[in-house]
C-alpha positions in Angstrom: -0.2 0.1 -0.1 1.3 2.8 -1.2 2.3 5.8 2.1 -0.5 9.0 2.2 2.7 11.4 2.7 4.3 10.5 -0.3 1.7 12.1 -1.5 2.2 15.5 0.1 5.9 15.9 -1.3 6.6 18.1 -3.5 10.4 20.1 -4.6 11.3 23.3 -3.0 11.1 26.7 -4.3 14.3 29.4 -4.0 11.7 31.7 -2.7 11.2 29.3 -0.1 15.1 28.5 1.6 14.9 31.2 4.5 11.3 29.3 5.0 13.7 25.3 4.9 16.6 27.1 6.5 13.9 27.2 9.4 12.4 24.5 9.1 16.4 22.7 9.2 17.6 24.6 11.6 14.1 23.5 14.5 15.0 19.8 13.2 18.6 19.8 14.1 18.5 21.9 17.5 19.9 18.8 18.9 22.4 17.9 16.3 25.7 16.6 17.4 28.3 17.6 14.4 26.5 20.9 14.9 26.5 21.6 18.2 30.4 20.8 17.9 31.7 23.5 15.2 28.6 26.2 15.3 28.8 29.8 16.9 26.7 28.7 20.6 25.3 31.7 21.3 24.4 32.7 18.3 23.0 28.7 17.3 19.9 29.0 16.1 20.6 31.7 13.8 23.9 30.4 12.6 21.8 27.4 11.8 19.9 29.0 9.8 22.9 30.8 7.8 24.5 26.8 7.3 21.3 26.0 6.1 20.4 28.3 3.6 24.1 27.8 1.8 23.7 24.4 1.6 19.7 24.9 -0.3 20.7 27.5 -2.0 23.9 25.4 -3.6 21.5 21.8 -3.9 18.1 23.9 -5.1 19.6 23.6 -8.7 20.7 20.5 -8.7 16.8 19.3 -8.0 16.7 17.2 -4.6 15.8 19.1 -2.8 12.3 17.8 -1.1 9.7 19.4 1.4 6.1 18.7 2.4 3.4 20.6 1.5 3.1 21.8 5.4 6.7 22.3 5.7 7.5 20.1 8.3 9.4 18.1 7.2 13.0 18.6 4.6 15.3 16.2 2.5 18.3 17.1 1.0 19.0 14.6 -2.1 22.2 15.2 -4.5 23.0 13.5 -7.1 25.3 11.0 -8.4 26.7 13.3 -11.1 27.6 16.5 -9.4 31.9 16.7 -8.5 32.7 16.0 -5.2 33.4 18.4 -2.5 32.2 21.0 -1.6 30.6 24.1 -3.1 33.4 27.0 -3.2 30.3 28.5 -1.2 30.6 26.5 2.1 34.6 27.4 1.5 33.7 31.4 2.0 35.8 33.1 5.1 33.1 35.5 5.6 29.9 32.8 5.4 32.1 30.5 8.1 32.7 33.0 10.2 28.6 34.0 10.6 28.4 30.5 10.8 31.5 29.2 13.0 32.7 31.5 15.9 36.9 32.7 15.6 38.0 29.3 18.1 35.0 27.2 16.0 36.6 27.4 12.8 38.9 25.3 12.9 35.9 22.8 13.4 34.0 24.1 10.5 36.4 24.2 8.0 37.2 20.1 9.6 33.9 19.1 9.1 33.7 20.3 5.2 37.5 18.5 4.4 35.9 15.3 6.2 32.4 15.2 4.6 33.9 15.3 1.4 36.9 12.9 1.6 34.7 10.3 2.7 32.4 10.6 0.4 32.7 7.8 -1.9 34.3 8.1 -5.9 31.9 5.4 -6.7 29.0 8.0 -8.0 26.0 7.9 -6.0 23.1 9.5 -4.3 23.7 11.2 -1.3 21.0 12.1 1.5 22.6 15.3 3.1 20.2 16.0 4.9 16.7 15.0 6.1 14.9 16.9 9.1 11.2 16.8 10.3 10.3 18.9 13.2 9.1 17.3 16.1 6.1 17.3 16.3 6.2 15.9 13.0 8.3 13.4 14.4 5.9 9.9 13.8 3.6 10.4 10.7 5.9 8.6 8.1 7.3 11.4 6.3 10.9 11.1 6.0 10.2 7.3 5.6 8.2 8.7 2.5 11.4 11.0 1.4 13.5 8.6 2.1 11.4 5.6 -0.1 10.7 8.8 -2.9 14.6 8.9 -3.9 15.1 5.3 -2.6 12.9 4.6 -6.2 14.2 6.6 -8.0 17.7 5.3 -6.9 16.7 1.6 -8.0 15.4 3.1 -11.1 18.6 4.0 -12.7 20.4 1.4 -11.2 23.0 4.2 -9.0 23.6 3.3 -4.8 23.3 5.4 -1.6 25.3 6.9 0.3 24.8 9.0 3.9 26.1 10.1 7.4 25.2 9.4 10.5 26.4 10.7 14.1 23.5 9.7 15.6 24.4 6.0 16.5 20.5 5.6 17.4 20.2 5.9 13.4 22.3 3.0 12.0 19.1 0.7 12.6 16.7 3.5 10.4 18.6 3.8 7.5 18.4 -0.5 8.0 14.6 -0.3 7.2 15.4 0.6 4.1 18.6 -1.6 2.8 21.5 1.0 3.8 24.3 -0.6 5.5 26.4 0.2 8.0 29.7 0.0 5.5 32.6 2.2 8.7 33.3 5.0 10.9 35.0 8.7 10.5 36.4 10.4 13.1 35.3 14.0 12.7 39.2 15.8 13.7 39.2 17.8 17.0 37.7 16.3 19.0 34.8 15.8 16.7 32.2 12.9 16.4 31.5 9.9 14.9 30.1 9.8 11.7 28.2 7.0 10.7 29.2 6.2 7.3 26.4 3.6 5.1 25.5 2.4 1.4 22.8 1.1 -0.4 22.5 -0.7 -3.5 20.7 -0.5 -5.9 17.5 -3.0 -5.2 15.8 -4.6 -8.5 12.3 -4.7 -9.9 
């Protein structure tokens, strides 16, 4: 039976970047990676600046999906983009707005590590997925994952993600992802769990 949440999904628009960034800032309010590098006394606003830049880079690629009520979002990057962080993510002024001067090295390390751990094989990459606390448990995250995995399977493409939350490893395994290794963020940062999913035949 089709998940009814699938019917509420759509592509995010360019004029919605601020709204989606605010959604993600709330959804990731307790994320341990963000806690590690964001400005500690300006966290919500710094998170919105961070997500707004990521969304601006990802929107033209077509993989930013939201529900109609704007309570959940997934950012998928397609397999045909160059590896590594976009140049905008390495812009010094942007970095200072996101991370305090004392945490700037952490932000740079996170961007560098993200590029290093990305698989060399072409794949769909689940860069971000988040749901507002009051909307969790309604199947939106599952719908956002299954929607793009159906595309990946149709194209015979694998998928990749990383998570710093060990409790989420089992959740992603339900969709066919397998834990393939771990990567330690430098400078005392969290450990990332690397997960890979082979395409499934029809």
